[in-house]
C-alpha positions in Angstrom: 102.7 105.5 96.3 99.7 104.2 95.1 96.8 106.2 93.8 93.9 106.3 96.4 91.2 103.8 95.5 88.6 106.9 94.7 91.2 108.4 91.8 92.0 104.6 90.3 88.0 103.9 90.1 87.2 107.3 88.7 89.8 106.7 86.3 88.9 103.3 85.2 85.2 104.0 84.9 86.4 106.9 82.0 88.7 104.6 80.6 86.2 102.2 79.9 83.4 104.4 78.8 85.9 106.0 76.7 86.3 102.7 74.8 82.8 102.1 74.6 81.8 100.1 77.3 79.5 100.7 79.7 80.9 100.9 83.6 79.2 102.3 86.7 80.0 102.0 90.2 78.1 99.4 92.0 79.6 100.3 95.6 81.7 102.9 97.1 84.5 101.5 99.5 87.2 103.5 101.5 88.3 106.5 99.6 92.0 106.1 100.2 92.7 102.2 99.9 89.7 100.3 100.0 90.1 97.2 98.0 89.0 97.2 94.2 87.0 94.6 92.9 85.5 94.4 89.0 82.8 92.3 87.8 82.7 92.4 84.3 79.7 91.2 82.4 79.5 90.1 78.7 75.7 90.8 78.7 75.3 87.2 77.0 75.2 84.8 80.5 79.1 85.2 80.9 80.6 87.4 83.5 83.7 87.2 85.5 85.1 88.7 88.8 88.5 90.3 89.3 90.1 90.9 92.7 93.5 92.6 94.2 96.0 90.0 92.5 98.0 88.8 95.9 100.6 91.4 97.0 103.3 88.7 96.3 103.1 90.5 92.8 106.2 92.5 91.7 104.3 95.7 90.3 106.0 96.4 86.6 107.0 100.2 86.2 104.1 102.5 85.5 101.6 99.6 86.8 99.9 101.2 89.8 97.7 97.6 90.6 97.4 94.4 89.5 93.8 92.2 89.4 93.7 88.9 89.4 90.3 86.3 88.4 88.7 85.2 91.3 87.5 82.2 89.7 89.3 79.0 88.5 87.2 79.0 84.8 87.2 81.9 82.3 83.8 82.7 82.9 81.2 82.5 85.0 77.3 83.2 85.7 76.3 86.5 86.5 74.4 85.1 89.6 77.7 83.0 90.7 79.8 86.4 90.4 77.0 88.3 92.6 77.0 85.7 95.5 81.0 85.9 95.2 80.6 89.4 95.7 78.6 89.1 98.6 81.0 87.0 100.4 83.8 89.7 99.6 81.5 92.4 101.1 80.7 90.5 104.2 84.2 89.9 104.8 84.9 93.6 103.8 82.4 96.0 103.7 84.9 98.9 102.6 85.4 97.3 99.0 84.3 99.2 96.0 82.6 97.4 93.2 83.1 98.7 90.0 80.5 96.9 87.0 82.0 97.0 83.1 79.1 95.8 80.5 81.3 94.7 77.5 80.9 92.4 75.2 84.0 91.6 74.9 85.1 90.9 78.4 87.5 93.7 78.4 88.8 94.3 82.1 90.8 97.8 81.2 92.9 97.1 84.1 96.4 95.2 84.6 95.8 91.4 85.2 98.9 89.4 87.1 99.6 86.4 84.8 
């Protein structure tokens, strides 16, 4: 059984802040099953955008959700990440957006390979 989105997001924010990053909720989505997106801002003009990994991915034991980068390049300009999020929100108004500011670019979630 999957964790509710609101619980997962609250835990993600706590995890990031406990490890020295700054994390904030930018958009609240559907509490039970809203898709979760994460913007990582390295504070140096580079950003990344993560979203739900394709559902064909098998989840390893102990992993609730997998995330994947939503772009080809390793890093984007922050305005490119914002534009992509505007399009995602237009498509799915129930999504969650968490922004993490971390100079090391850590995501604090499990990434699909």
